[in-house]
C-alpha positions as CSV (number, residue, x, y, z in Angstrom):
1,M,-66.0,41.8,-84.8
2,T,-63.8,44.9,-84.1
3,T,-64.9,48.3,-82.9
4,Q,-63.3,51.4,-84.4
5,H,-62.4,54.2,-82.0
6,T,-61.0,57.6,-82.6
7,L,-58.5,59.2,-80.1
8,I,-58.3,63.0,-80.1
9,L,-55.4,64.5,-78.2
10,L,-55.8,68.1,-77.3
11,R,-53.2,70.0,-75.4
12,H,-54.1,72.8,-73.0
13,G,-53.7,76.5,-74.1
14,N,-51.0,78.8,-73.0
15,S,-51.2,79.7,-69.3
16,T,-50.1,82.8,-67.3
17,W,-47.3,80.7,-65.8
18,N,-46.2,79.4,-69.2
19,Q,-45.6,83.0,-70.1
20,K,-43.4,83.3,-67.0
21,N,-41.6,80.0,-67.7
22,L,-42.8,78.6,-64.4
23,F,-43.5,74.9,-63.8
24,T,-47.3,74.3,-63.8
25,G,-47.6,70.6,-63.1
26,W,-49.3,70.7,-59.7
27,V,-51.3,73.9,-59.8
28,D,-54.4,74.9,-61.8
29,V,-53.3,78.1,-63.4
30,D,-55.5,80.5,-65.4
31,L,-55.1,80.6,-69.1
32,S,-53.6,83.7,-70.6
33,D,-55.4,85.7,-73.2
34,Q,-53.5,83.7,-75.8
35,G,-54.5,80.4,-74.1
36,R,-58.2,81.4,-74.1
37,Q,-58.0,82.2,-77.9
38,E,-56.3,78.8,-78.4
39,A,-59.0,77.0,-76.4
40,K,-61.7,78.8,-78.4
41,R,-60.2,77.8,-81.7
42,A,-59.7,74.2,-80.6
43,G,-63.4,74.0,-79.8
44,E,-64.3,75.5,-83.1
45,L,-62.1,73.0,-84.9
46,L,-63.6,70.1,-83.0
47,A,-67.1,71.3,-83.8
48,E,-66.2,71.8,-87.5
49,S,-64.8,68.2,-87.7
50,G,-68.2,66.7,-87.0
51,L,-66.7,64.4,-84.4
52,E,-68.8,63.8,-81.3
53,P,-66.7,62.5,-78.4
54,D,-68.3,59.8,-76.2
55,L,-65.8,60.5,-73.4
56,L,-63.8,63.5,-72.4
57,Y,-61.1,63.5,-69.7
């Protein structure tokens, strides 16, 4: 018997450091206004899809 899983990959939104072309790998940087809009839209798309994740990381 096999179990089916769905993997959803979601990239972070644009950050204030992305806009300055700075490396952001080790620091938690605030999202820019654009990034907040991107995150909001990603949440809307996930909700509209009807998928209900069992695990988020």
